[in-house]
C-alpha positions in Angstrom: -25.4 -37.5 39.1 -21.7 -38.8 38.0 -19.0 -36.1 39.0 -18.2 -33.5 36.6 -21.8 -33.3 35.4 -24.6 -31.1 36.0 -28.5 -30.4 35.1 -29.4 -27.3 32.6 -32.4 -25.5 33.8 -33.6 -26.2 30.6 -33.3 -28.0 27.0 -29.5 -28.0 26.3 -30.2 -26.6 22.5 -32.6 -24.2 24.2 -29.5 -23.0 26.9 -26.6 -22.9 24.4 -28.6 -20.8 21.8 -29.4 -18.2 24.7 -25.8 -18.1 26.0 -24.6 -17.6 22.2 -27.0 -14.6 22.0 -25.6 -12.9 25.3 -21.9 -12.2 23.8 -23.2 -10.2 20.7 -25.5 -8.2 22.7 -22.8 -7.3 25.5 -20.2 -6.3 22.7 -23.0 -4.3 21.1 -23.5 -2.2 24.2 -19.5 -1.8 24.8 -19.1 -0.4 21.0 -22.2 2.1 21.8 -20.4 3.2 25.2 -17.4 4.1 22.7 -19.5 6.2 20.8 -20.3 3.9 17.8 -23.8 3.0 16.6 -24.0 -0.9 17.0 -26.7 -2.9 15.1 -27.0 -6.4 16.6 -28.4 -9.4 14.4 -31.1 -11.0 16.5 -31.1 -13.7 13.6 -27.7 -15.5 14.6 -28.3 -18.0 11.5 -28.5 -15.2 8.9 -26.0 -12.6 8.5 -23.3 -11.2 10.4 -24.0 -10.7 14.4 -22.8 -7.1 14.5 -22.8 -3.9 12.5 -21.0 -1.1 13.7 -21.4 2.5 12.7 -19.7 5.9 13.2 -21.2 8.9 11.7 -23.6 6.8 9.6 -20.8 4.7 7.8 -20.3 1.2 8.4 -16.8 0.8 9.7 -16.9 -2.8 11.2 -18.7 -6.2 10.5 -18.1 -9.0 13.4 -19.2 -12.5 13.6 -19.0 -14.2 17.1 -18.6 -17.6 18.3 -19.1 -18.0 21.7 -18.6 -21.5 22.0 -17.7 -23.7 24.7 -13.8 -25.4 25.0 -15.0 -28.8 23.1 -16.8 -26.8 19.8 -14.9 -27.4 16.8 -15.3 -25.0 13.7 -16.1 -27.1 10.8 -15.3 -25.9 7.1 -18.8 -25.4 6.3 -19.6 -23.3 9.4 -15.5 -21.6 8.5 -17.1 -20.8 4.7 -20.2 -19.5 6.0 -18.4 -17.0 8.5 -16.4 -16.0 5.5 -19.2 -15.6 3.3 -21.0 -13.3 5.6 -18.0 -11.0 6.2 -16.8 -10.8 2.7 -20.1 -9.2 1.7 -19.2 -6.3 3.1 -16.3 -3.5 2.1 -15.2 -2.4 5.5 -13.3 -3.7 8.6 -13.7 -7.7 9.4 -13.4 -9.4 12.7 -14.3 -12.7 13.9 -14.3 -12.5 18.0 -14.0 -16.1 19.4 -13.8 -16.9 23.3 -12.2 -20.2 22.9 -9.0 -21.6 21.1 -10.2 -22.9 17.3 -8.2 -24.8 15.1 -8.1 -24.0 11.5 -9.3 -20.2 11.9 -6.0 -18.7 10.7 -6.9 -19.5 7.2 -9.6 -16.5 7.3 -6.7 -14.0 7.8 -6.5 -14.6 3.9 -9.5 -13.4 3.2 -9.0 -10.0 5.4 -10.8 -11.0 8.4 -9.1 -10.0 11.7 -9.5 -12.7 14.5 -9.9 -11.2 17.9 -9.8 -13.8 21.1 -11.5 -12.6 24.3 -12.4 -14.4 27.0 
């Protein structure tokens, strides 16, 4: 193989989907350890990734982008994130793992940006 390339143990799309599912599950466990009830959406394409409750009250909704450094956030995806989060009247977060250009406009819609990793 050329230098810098590697073989994935399965098809690339399947691999990236599985990796993308990991972070919301991990974050859900962290919120649970902090005393919150965390609902993790297993259907990543539909709705928000996490719903966080305290005393049966929804206090936070989260979209998670666990992307690679080469990923780009296009306008269609950014609009879908805004649409998903704007359905709720509580705190809204976008948690992301790599620098993404153009996300600062989400702040105008009441969405907090949280970079991890």
